[in-house]
N, C-alpha and C positions, 0 to 999 in steps of 0.2 A: 329486788330494786325496781321501782316504778320506771316506766318508759321515759317520763319527764325527767326524773333524776338521772337516768342513764344518759339521756341526751345532753343534759347539763354537764355531766362529767366528761363526756367525749368532747364537747365543745371547749371546755377548759383545757383539756390535753392538747387539742389542735392549736388553740390560741397560744398556749405556753410554748409549743414546738415552734410556731411561727416567730415568736418573740426571740427565742434562742437563735434561730437561723438568721434572723434579720439584724442581730447585734453587730456592732462595728468590728471589722476584722482587726485583730491585734497584729501589729507589724513590728518585727525585730530586725535590726541591722547587725550583721556580724562582719567585722572589718579587721584587716591586719595583713601580715605578710605570709610567708610560706606555711607556718604552722596553722594559720587560720584557713589557708587553702586546703590543708588537710593531708597528712602523710601517714595516717593509720592504715596498715595493710589489711585489705579485706581477707587475704589469705590467713592472717593472724586471727581475725574475727571468726573465721570458719573453724579454726583450731580451738578457740575458746568455747564455741558452741558444741564442739565434739567432745570436750572434756567434761565428764560428769561433775568435776569439782567446781567448774566455773559456768557451766551451761545455763543455770537458772538466772544468773545476772543478765544474760544477753538474749534470753529466749523470746522476749517481746519484739526483737528485731527480725525474727524469722517465722515464716508461716509455711510449715511443711518443707517443700523444696524450693521456695522462693523467698526473697527479702520482702518484708512487709512494706506496703505503700500506704501511707496514712491518707484518709479521705478528708481530714480536717486540718492538715498542715501542708502548706505549699512552700516551694522554694524557687528563688530566681538567683542564679549565680553569675555575677559580672554581666557583660553584654552578650557573651557568646558561649558560656559554659553550661548552658542548659537551664531548664525550668520544668516544674511539674510537681507531682506529689512527692512528699519527703520520703526518701529511701536511701539506700547506699548508692555510691557512685558519684556523689557531689564533692569528691576530693580532687586532688591534682597529683598524679593522673587519675583517671576514672576507676582504677582498681584500688583506690584509697578512700578513706573517710576522714572527715575533720570533726571539729566540735559540733558542727551543725546537726549531726545525726541524733545523738542522745539529747542535745539541747532541744531539738524539735519535739522529741517524745515527752520531755519534762514539761515544756510549756503547753503542748497539746493536751496533756492529761490534766493540767492545772486549770485551764480555762474552757468555758463552754463555747466561746466564740471560735470562729475559724482563725487560723494563724498563717501569716505570711512571713517567711524568712528571706531577707534580701542580703545575699552574701557578696561582699566586695573585698577581694583579697588578691594580692600579687606578691610573689617572692622577691626578696632582695630590695625591699623598700624601707628607707629610713624615715623616722619622724622628723629629723632635722632637715630633710630634703624633700622627698616625694610626698610624704604625708604632712609636710609643714603647714600648720594652720595659718589662715590669713592674718590673724592679729599678732603673730610672732614677727619680730624684726626681720629685715631682709637678711638672707643667708650670705655667708662669705666663703663658700667652699670652692675648691678648684678641682680640675681634672687634667689629665695629660692628653694633649691632642695626638690622635693616633697617626696622623700624617707627619706633623712637624716635630712631634715628641716634646713640644714645649708645654709648660704648665700654664693653664689659662683658667679664668673663672668659669664656673658652671653656668650654662645658659639659664637665663631667668625663668624660662618656661618649665624647667625641671622642678623648681620649687613649688610644692603644693600640687603637683601633677596627680598623684594618687588621691589626695584630699578632694580635689575638684571632680575627679572621676567618681568617687564615692557619692558625693552630693548629687551629681548628675544622674547616676544610675538609680539612686533612691527616688529622686523626683520623677524621672521618666517611668520607672516601674509603677509608682503610685498613680501617675497620670493615666496609665493603661492597666490598672490593677485587674480589671475584668478579663484580661487576656491571660492572667496567671491564676487567679482565684475563680473557679467556676461558680456560676450563680451569684456573682457579686451584687450586693444591694447598694446601688448608688445613694439611695435615700439615707441609709444607715452609715455608709462610709467606712472609714478606717481610723485607727488611732496609733500613732507611733508610741510603742510601749517599752522600747528598750534598745540600747546600743551597746555592743560588746567590742572592745578594742584589744586585740591579742597580737602584740608586736614588740620589737625591741632589739633583736639580734644585730641588725645593721647599725644600731646606735652604740651598743655596748662595745663593739669591736673598734670603735673610733673614739678616742678620748674627748676630742672636741665636741663631737655629737652627743656623747654621754653627758658632758658637763651642762649642756643646755636642755637635757631631756625633761627634767621636771617642769620647767617653765613652758616648754612646748606642749607637754601633756595637759597642763592646766588650760592653756589656750585652746587645745583641741576640744576639750569638753565644752567649753563656752561657745566656741565657734560652730561646732556641729549642732548644738542645740539652737543657736541663733539661725543658722542657715536652713535648718529643717523646721523652724518655727515650733520648737518643742522645748520650752524653757526649763521644764522640770523632768524631762525624759530620763528614766533610770539609765544609768551608765555603768558598765562593768569594765574594770581594768584588769586584764589577765596578766598574772605574774609571768615575767620572763624566768622560767624555772628549769631550763634544760639541764642545769648542773645538779639538780636534785636538792634535797633539804640541806645537805652538807656538801657544798661544792669542793672540788679539788683545791688543795691548799694554795696553789699558785693563782687560782681564779677567785678564791673565796671573798677577799676584800672587795673586789670590783663588783661581783654579783650581789653581795649583800647590800652594797651601797646603791646599786641600781634598783634593787627591789624596794629598798626603803624610799627612794624617790617616787616610785610608782605608788606605794602605799600612802605616802605623805600627801599626795594629791587628793586621795579619797578622804583624807581627814580634814581638809580645809573647811572652815565654818560654812561657807556658801554651798558646799556640796554634801553637807550632813544629811543622811537619810535617802539620798538619791544618787550617790556614786559609791560603788563598792569595789574594793580590791579583792580579787579572788586568787588564791594560791594554786599553782599548778605543779610546783616542785614535789609535793608528796606522792605524785603518781609516776615519778621516774623509776624505771626498773633497769638498773645498770648491769645486773648480773644475769639477766634473762636473755631470751632469744632476741636478736636485733634484726629489724627489717629496713633500717635506714640509719643515717648518721645520728650522733648524739644531739646535734643542733636541731634535729627533727624528732626529738623525743624517742629516738630509736625506731620510729615508724610503727610503734606498737598500738594496736587497735584498742587495747584496754586502757592505755594512757589517754588517748583522745576521747574515748567514751566517758571516762570519769571527769575529764576536764569539761566536756560539754555538759555533763550532768550538773556540775557545780556552777557553771555559768548560768544554766537554766534556773537552778534553785535561787540564785542571787536575784535575777530579774523578777522572778515570780514573787519573792518576798517583798521587793521594793514596790511592785505594782499593787500587791494586795494590802500592803501596810505603808502607804505613803505618809511621809512626814512633811509638815508645812515648813 
């Protein structure tokens, strides 16, 4: 090969590398309550890696004696739960993992661009109250006053509290993205590429909250896109699947109804092609070792791993195959 041709080839490679490095950072928001916080036991993940029958599935998470830290995927968790390279320990508590771990590996492998995951999750939050979107009618819920024992209306500031925190955390993180993503290129910027909402337990246990869940979820999709100025941002609705594919008889009717409400929102004409309902119930293991309660998918790392994988597949497909 001539020196001129060699120089041209090297120049092209350098230019191509610079283009890839300078591409907009792909940003994904993971939002919800305790199961989005993450309850998969790292202890269980270690067991899965030690078992020859399952080790291959999880081996990309481990590098000899330490957990892999990705150089192309970064995470910011709430205001104070940490930030840095994607690895284990971003669950609650830190000896747990959530959907973010395998989700990050899926999207990181799928895109050349760097990835930022902004995780906003708090346990015990209802869509009817704390996650209530701005366009939903005013709530009419009550609480018992701890001192007087009287029933009184919920304080107005409770409604939408977690929703507002989510929008604020996302905006503040993006305004200071260079503090989370190393070598961030301000010229190329970032693009909001997906939002995952994994929530519902605090609504299904209250009939009044459950009855308005579908409408609130519709409004959530619209309001999040409006407030983040991302009108067609891919949106994943994670199924409330703690009861598994076949819920216990006494809970079956309620859970099937709730799941249908979630799925029906994804089928609305205005959301076709950019809102996806993703099932989580197939990954419930009721007769295996448990590391937490059933409401936390038994705290099994394999369950949270597979849920994160499917969430990732869904957003990747919507990003790569957008529909007008």
